[in-house]
C-alpha positions as CSV (number, residue, x, y, z in Angstrom):
1,M,0.0,0.0,0.0
2,I,2.8,2.4,0.9
3,K,4.8,1.3,-2.2
4,A,1.7,2.0,-4.4
5,G,1.4,5.5,-2.9
6,I,5.0,6.3,-3.5
7,A,4.8,4.9,-7.0
8,R,1.9,7.2,-7.8
9,Q,3.8,10.2,-6.4
10,V,6.9,9.3,-8.6
11,V,4.7,8.9,-11.7
12,G,3.0,12.2,-10.9
13,L,6.2,14.1,-10.4
14,A,7.6,12.5,-13.6
15,G,4.6,13.7,-15.5
16,I,4.9,17.2,-14.1
17,F,8.6,17.2,-15.0
18,L,7.9,16.1,-18.6
19,L,5.2,18.7,-19.0
20,T,7.3,21.6,-17.8
21,T,10.3,20.4,-19.8
22,G,8.2,20.2,-22.9
23,T,6.8,23.7,-22.3
24,A,10.3,25.1,-21.7
25,V,11.5,23.6,-25.0
26,L,8.6,25.1,-26.9
27,A,9.3,28.5,-25.3
28,M,12.9,28.2,-26.3
29,E,11.9,27.4,-29.9
30,D,9.6,30.4,-30.0
31,L,12.3,32.6,-28.6
32,G,14.8,31.3,-31.2
33,T,12.4,32.0,-34.1
34,E,11.7,35.5,-32.9
35,T,15.3,36.3,-32.2
36,I,16.5,35.1,-35.6
37,G,13.8,37.1,-37.4
38,K,14.6,40.2,-35.3
39,M,18.3,39.9,-36.0
40,E,17.7,39.5,-39.7
41,F,15.4,42.5,-39.6
42,Q,18.0,44.6,-37.8
43,K,20.7,43.6,-40.2
44,N,18.8,44.0,-43.4
45,C,15.7,46.1,-42.9
46,A,16.1,48.6,-40.0
47,S,18.4,51.0,-41.9
48,C,15.3,52.0,-44.0
49,H,12.3,50.7,-42.0
50,G,13.7,51.6,-38.6
51,M,14.3,49.4,-35.6
52,G,10.6,49.3,-34.8
53,G,9.5,48.9,-38.4
54,K,7.8,52.2,-38.6
55,G,9.6,53.5,-41.7
56,D,11.9,55.8,-39.8
57,G,15.3,54.3,-40.4
58,P,18.5,56.4,-40.6
59,L,18.6,56.1,-44.4
60,V,15.1,57.6,-45.0
61,E,16.5,61.0,-46.0
62,F,18.4,59.4,-48.8
63,L,15.5,57.5,-50.3
64,K,13.2,58.7,-53.1
65,Q,10.2,57.2,-51.4
66,S,9.6,56.8,-47.6
67,P,9.7,53.1,-46.5
68,S,6.4,51.6,-45.4
69,D,5.4,51.5,-41.8
70,L,5.6,47.7,-41.4
71,T,3.6,47.7,-38.2
72,L,0.4,48.7,-40.0
73,L,0.3,45.9,-42.6
74,S,-2.5,44.0,-40.8
75,K,-4.4,47.2,-40.1
76,K,-4.3,48.1,-43.8
77,N,-5.5,44.6,-44.7
78,S,-8.7,44.5,-42.7
79,G,-6.9,43.3,-39.6
80,I,-5.4,40.3,-41.3
81,Y,-1.6,40.0,-41.6
82,P,-0.9,39.4,-45.3
83,Q,1.8,36.8,-44.8
84,D,2.0,35.6,-48.4
85,K,2.3,39.1,-49.8
86,V,5.0,40.1,-47.2
87,Y,6.9,37.0,-48.3
88,E,6.7,38.0,-52.0
89,W,7.6,41.6,-51.2
90,I,10.8,40.5,-49.5
91,R,11.6,37.8,-52.0
92,D,11.3,40.0,-55.1
93,P,9.7,43.4,-54.5
94,Q,10.2,44.4,-58.2
95,L,7.9,41.4,-59.2
96,I,5.0,42.9,-57.3
97,R,6.0,46.6,-57.6
98,A,4.4,47.2,-54.2
99,H,7.1,49.7,-53.3
100,G,6.7,52.0,-56.3
101,T,10.4,52.3,-56.8
102,E,13.2,49.9,-57.2
103,E,15.0,51.0,-54.0
104,M,14.2,48.0,-52.0
105,P,16.7,45.2,-52.6
106,I,15.6,41.8,-53.9
107,W,16.5,39.8,-50.8
108,G,15.9,36.5,-52.5
109,E,18.7,37.2,-54.9
110,R,21.0,38.6,-52.2
111,Y,20.5,35.7,-49.9
112,S,21.2,33.3,-52.7
113,M,24.4,35.1,-53.6
114,E,25.5,35.0,-49.9
115,I,25.0,31.3,-49.8
116,I,26.8,30.6,-53.1
117,E,29.7,32.8,-52.0
118,K,29.9,30.9,-48.7
119,Y,29.5,27.3,-50.1
120,G,30.7,27.8,-53.7
121,P,29.1,27.8,-57.2
122,D,28.4,24.1,-57.2
123,Y,26.1,24.3,-54.2
124,Y,22.6,23.5,-55.3
125,G,20.7,23.9,-52.1
126,P,20.3,27.6,-51.4
127,G,16.5,27.6,-52.1
128,S,15.5,26.2,-48.8
129,S,18.0,28.4,-46.9
130,V,16.7,31.5,-48.7
131,R,13.1,30.6,-47.9
132,E,14.0,30.1,-44.3
133,R,15.6,33.5,-44.0
134,I,12.7,35.2,-45.7
135,L,10.2,33.3,-43.5
136,E,12.0,34.4,-40.3
137,L,11.6,38.0,-41.5
138,V,7.9,37.4,-42.4
139,F,7.2,35.9,-39.0
140,Y,9.1,38.7,-37.2
141,I,7.2,41.4,-39.1
142,G,4.0,39.7,-38.2
143,S,5.0,39.9,-34.5
144,I,5.4,43.7,-34.7
145,Q,1.9,44.4,-36.0
146,Q,-0.1,47.0,-34.2
147,R,-3.1,45.5,-32.5
148,P,-6.5,47.0,-33.3
C-alpha cells in the first residue's frame, strides 16, 4: 500500500517534469524564431524601415520614397496579416512593384548570392535556406503588427 502511494507520487512528479520540460523547450523554440527574425530585420531592414519597423530608419532621408510602416500591414489589410504578400515583397519586390520604386533590394537574390559565396558555385541547395531566412523575417514582421 505504501509502495503503491510512492509509485503514484513518482509517476505524478515525472509527468509534471515532462510537461514543464516540454513547455520550456517550446518556449525556447519560439524565442529562437523571434530572435532570428529580429536579428535578420535589424541587419537588413532597419536601416530603412527603422528598428521598430515604422519606416523611420536612418537612411530615410536618402530614399526617393519613404519606406512603409511595417507595423500597419495588418491594419491596412482588414486586420489580417498578409503573410504571403509580405513573403513575396521580401523575396522579389520588383515582381510585385508594391514599393513603387526599385530602391528595396531583392532579398531572395541577395540571400542566394551570400549562400553561393559561402558554399561555392556548385552548391545546389540555397533555395530552402533562402526561404527560411525570408520566412524568419515574415514571422518577425508579423509579430510587430499594431493591435486594433
